[in-house]
N, C-alpha and C positions, 0 to 999 in steps of 0.2 A: 811745525810738524817735521820739518827737515831734521831738526835736532833730535827728535824722538826716533826718527827712522835711523839716523846715523848711530845713535846709541844702541839701537837694536841690532844693527849691522855689526857693530864692534863686539857686542855681547856674544853673538853667535859666529863671529869670525867669518862673515860672508864674503867680504871683499878685502883687497889690499890696494894700496896706491898703484896706479898703472894698470889695473885690471881692464879687460875687454869684455863687455857685457852685451849679450843678445837679449833684448826685451820683447816679450810677447805682448802685442798691443792689439786689442780688438776694436777700440774706439769707445768702449764703455768708461764710466768714471774711474773705476779701479785702475785699469791699465794706463789711462791718461795721467792719473795722479802719480803712478809709479814712474812713468817716463819723465814727467815734469820734474820730479824730485831728483832723479838720476842726472838730468841735464843740469839742475841747479848745483849738484855735487861735482859735476864733470871737471871743472877747473881745479878745485882744491884737491880732489882725489886723482887727477890726471886720468880720468876714465875714458876709454873708448866705448862708444855706444852704437849699436845697430839694432834695427827693429825688424821683427817678422810679424806680418799680418796674414792670417789664414782665412780665406773666403771659403765657407763651407758648402756653398752651392745650395742652400736651403731656403733663404728668405727673399730671393728675387731682387727687386729694385732696392729694398731697404738695405740689403747686404752690400749692394754696389755702392750705395751712398756711404756706408760705413768705410768701405775701402778708400773711396775718394777723400773722405774726411781724414783718415789716418795718414794718407799720403801728404795732404796739405799740412797737417800738424807737424809731421816729421820734417818737411821742407822748411817750415818756419824756424825750426830749431837746428837745422843743418845736421840732421841725423839720417843716415842712409836707411831706406826701407825696402825690404824684400817681401813681395806678396806671392803667396801660393794659392792657386785655385784648385779646390777639391770637390768631389761629389760624395759627400759624407753619407747621404741616404743610400747610394749604391754600395759604398764600402760596408755599411752596416748590414745590408742584406747579404752580401757576399761572405762576410766574416762571421755571420750569426751573432752580431752584437746589437746593443741598443744604439740609437742615434747619438745619445750623449757619450757613450763609451767609445764609439768609433771616432767621434769628433775629438775627444780628448786624446786618443791614441795618435791620430794623425797630426794634431797640433804639436805634441811633444816630439814626434818623429821629425817634423819639419824644423822645429827649433834646434834640435840636435844636429840635423844635417847642415843647417846654415852656420851654426856655431863652428862645426868642423871646417867648412869651406872658408869662412871668414877669419878663422883663427881666434875665436873667442875663448875666454876662460870660463864664463858662467852663462847660464840662461836664467833671466829674472822674470818671474811671473807675479801676478798681482793679487794673490790670495790675501784676504785681510781677516781681522779678528772675527767678524760675523760668519765668514766662510768656515773658519775653524770651529765655531760653536755649532753650526749646522752639520758639519761633518761628524763631530762627536755624537750629537743627538741621533743622526742617521745611523751610524754604526752601532751604537748601543741599542737602539730600537730593533735593529735587524739581528742582533747577536754579535758580540765582538770579543776578541781576546784583549789582553792588556795592550798589545802592540797596536791593534786597531783603534782602541779607545784614545790613543795618543794623537789621532787625527793627522793633521798636515804638519810635516816637519819643516822648520825654518830653512834647513839645509839638507838636501837629499842628493848626494853626489855632486853634480855640477849645477843642479837647480837650486836657486835661492829665492826666498820670499820675503823681501824687506818690509812689506806692509802688514805682516801678521800682528804687529803691535797697534794697528789702527782699526777703528770701527768704520762701518759703511757711512754713517752720518757724518763723522769727522772728515772723511774723504770728500764727500759732496760739499761740505762747508768750505774745505780748503780750495776746491776748484772754483766755487762761487766767489770767494774772496779774491782769487787770482784772475777772475774774469774769463775762465776757461769753460766752454760748453762741451757737451759730450753726446754720444749716441746712445739711444735706448734700444735694447733688444726686446722686441715685443713678446718674445717667447718666455722671458723671465717672469712675466705676470701670470702665466698659465699655471694652474695648480694640479694638472694631471701628471706632472713629474714629481717624484717623491721629494727631491731636494727643494723644488720650488714651493711645495706645500709646507715644508718646514720653515722656509724663508718667509713666506707670506702669511702663514697662519700660526704655526706652533711657537716659534721664537717670539713673535710679538705678544702672544698670549702669556708666555712665561714672564716677559718683561713688564707687562701691564698688570698682571695679577699675582705674581710671585715675588719678583725682585727686578728692579729696573736695570741692575747690573748683571743679569743672567748671562748674556753673551760673553761679557768680560770674564765672569767667573768660570764659565765652561772652557774658554780659551786658556785661562790660567791653569785649570785642572789638566788640560791636554798636555801642557808643557811638563807638568809633574808626572803624568803617565809616561811620557817619553823618557824622562830621567829614570823612572822606576824600571821601564822595559830594558834600558841599556844596562842597568845594574844586574837585573835578573838574568838577562841573556849572557852576561859574563860569568855568573855563577853556574848557569846551565852548561856552558861550554867547558868549564872546569870539571863538573861532575859527570858529564856524559861518558868519557872513557873509563871512569871508575865502575860504572854499572853496565855498560854495553860493550859487547865484543862481536866482531864479525864471525859468523860461522857458515862457511861454505856459501850457500845461496841465500843467506839471511843474516839475522842478528839475534843474539841471545841477551836478554835483559835479566840481570840478577835479581833474586828476591830481596836482596839487601836494599834495593831502591825503596822498599816500603818503609824503611827507617827515616827517609828524608821527608821534608814537608810535602804534603799531598800536592800542593801547587807546583812545586818543582818536579815531582814525580810525573805529573800529567804532561808537563812540557817535554820531558825527556821521552816519554812514551809517544807523544805526538811527533817528535823529531824522527824516531825510529819508524813510525808508521808512514811518514812522508817519504822516507828513503825507500821503504818497501813498495809503496804505491807508485812512486815516481812522479806524482802530481798532487797538488793540494785540492784539485777539483774533486768534489763529492766527499771530502773528508770533513768530519764534524766532531763536536765534543762527545757525541754519543759513541763514536768509534773509539775514542780515547777511554771512555768509561768502560767499554767492553774489555779493552786491554788491561785496565786497572783491576777489574773484577777477576779476569783470568789470572793475573799475576798473584793475587791474594788467595786464589781458589786452590782446589785440589788438582793433582796430576791427572793428565788425560783429557781435560777439558780443552776444547778448541773452538775456533770461530772463523768464518769467512769474512773477509774485509774487502773494501773497494779495490778495483783494478786487479783482481785476481790474487791479492795477497791473502795469507792465512796466518793464524796464530795458534800455538799449541802450548799448553802448560806441561813442563817436564819437572823433574826433581830439582828444586832450587832455582829454576829459571823459567822464563817465558821465551819461546822461540818464535820469531816472526819471520815468515818466508815471503819473498816476492814471487810474482807470477812465474818467473823463469827458474823455479827451484829445481827443475830436472824431473826426469821420469819417475824416480823412486819417491820424490817428495820428502826426502829425509835430510835433515841438516848434517853437515860434515864437520870435520875439525876446524878450529878457528884458523883464520888466515893470518899470516904474518909476512911482511916484506922479505924477511930473511929466509924463510922456508916456504916458498911458493909451491902450490900443488896444482896439477892439471885439474881444472874443474870448470865446466862451462857455465856454472851458475855463479861464479865469483863476482862480487861487486866491490871494487877496490877504491876506497877513498884516496884522492890524490891531493898532494900539497906541493907547491913549487917554492924553491927548486927541490928536486928529489929524483930518485931512481926507484922504479917499481918493477918487480918480476912477476910473471905469471906464465905457467906452462912452458918454461924454457925461453920465453921471450922477455924483452926488456923495454920499459917505457922510461925515457929520460925527459925531464921537464927542466927547462932553463929560462930564466927571466932576462931579457935584453933591455937595458935601460935606454937604448936608442932605437929608432924606427928606420931601418934602412930602406923599407918600402920595396925595393927591387929584389924580391925573394926568388930563388931558383925554383923550378918546377920539380918537386920530389914527391914520389908516391907515398913514402912513409915518414916524411918530415913535413910538418905544417906549422904555421905561425898564426897566433890569435891575439886579439886585443886583451891584454891581461886585466885591465881595469873594468872590463865588462863582465868578468867572470867572478862568481861568488866563491865561497869556501866549500861549496857542495859538489865539486868536480869529482866524477868517478869514472872508472873504466869498467865496463860491463857488457853483457849481451843484451839483445833487444827485449822489450817488454810491451804488453798492451798499453796503448795510450801514447807511445813515443811519437814525436813529431820533429820536423826539421824545417828551419827557415830557408826559403828558396830565393829570397831577394832582400835587398836593403830596405825595402818598404815594410818589412815585417810579415809578409805573406808566408803561411806555413803549409806543409803537406804532411799527411800521415806517413810515417816512416815506411810502412808496408808499400804504399803507393809509390813512394820515392824509389825504393829498391826495385820495384817492378819497372819503373821508368828507366832505371839504370841498367836494365836487362841482367840483373843478378839472379841466377837460377835459384829456385825455391830451396833446394837442398843445401845451398850455401848460406842462406840468409841467417839461420839461427846460429851459425858459427862465427859470424862477423863480430869483431870487437868494436865497441862504440865508446867515444868520449862523450860523456853526458853530464848535464846539469839538471837534475830532476828528470822531467820527461822531455826536455829540450836536448836534441842530439846535435853536438857541435861538429863532430867529425865521424864519419863511417870509415874506420881505418882501412887504408888501402883503396878507398873509393873517394867520393867527393866530400868536401866540407860543407857545413851549413853556413848561412849568411849571418847568423845572430851575433857572432863575435869576430867578424872579419876585420883585419887591420885596414885602417883608413889613414888619410893624411893627418888626422888629428890624434892618432894613437900615440901615446907617450911611452908606455911600457909594452913590450911584446913578449908573449909566452911562446917559446919554441918547444915543440913536442916531437920527439923522435921515437918511433916504434921499430925495434930491430928484432930479428930472429925469424920472421916469416919468409922474407925474400931479401934480396940485395936492395939496399935503400937507394933506389935509383931516382 
């Protein structure tokens, strides 16, 4: 099995010699197999290995036994083990999430926190081929895009999944042959969770009645979906500026988009809708179909969209306006960095490095390849973790649905409540410039930063942002 895992690791370029890995270990067969194989590779690959175990506070004494088991297992292999105790049930209630979702979020948060503190390069988790098959079935059954149908990626940022090439039965056989026992989570046998139902009932039915290799075939299809998504996303990125331009408080989509393949057209329309809404929540294929119908329809037709966005067909183009389109509700001339106009509704896409102008003010973005950590306190210059920011960074005014991270644990607050807490007068709130990524506010310019992309000791590249023209940059 080690040879197959190593071949998979090399194929997807997960590791290199000398890497430091944080392994998430629950005590179940999958994570113990992952840790055992990593330990077996440790000498040849010169790996540094550390373990994180998260006690969810849900299963009482059985969870305590799992923790003790993992500690012993790590001690026998001379691997340091960091344990976090959480109250996932309480977190789920406070954050309005399911217990499964809250548990997953807190696990990955702790994995990443420990990786930063310990100086790790990667976080290794133990998803395997059957998990991949279950994920694909789950997403397709609920409705999914091409990206979602790709399931679990072998490499996602710093998170790696070396066991995606192995099935559950193979993993248990490997542990049995090695004389390794494991812990059983009794909740895995319950079928009231959708994923457990697929695991316990649907997938076995497919393998017994349709094809014994169903899980393997679904996992192989997922990898092809991932490759297709990467290719299509690249084409979409090239086509987007050909058909879409910023117009004051929104975007104009050219009728010429109808000449492209419908699949690509829908993707571009969804991307514009996402920009206008500021969040993917409540967006669906039905809303994209509405936009496609408007684009191909007659002038004057319009539609209301989620989060206060609106769309209106004009001569030769479809104009999509965000909720902050201004009192008149009319689109204005297209924005360009070279000829900026005063307009409270502007939403300016940002790329680093670069300089952007708006209303006589200037925003300078610079990437620092070093992390000095000891940054001076400046009101109009801030520093962010560049690798935590996507390519959807914008400068804009506030919109409905905006939120801001208030601590490193990922807790959020509505931007409106945040501004009230900061004692910013109501008449000034609509005029504030915001550095945003979708509905996530990274910096209320001139006021506080959010915690989502703050620089930490593990930050490698720093994005320096300087806003000038309002006041002296003190």
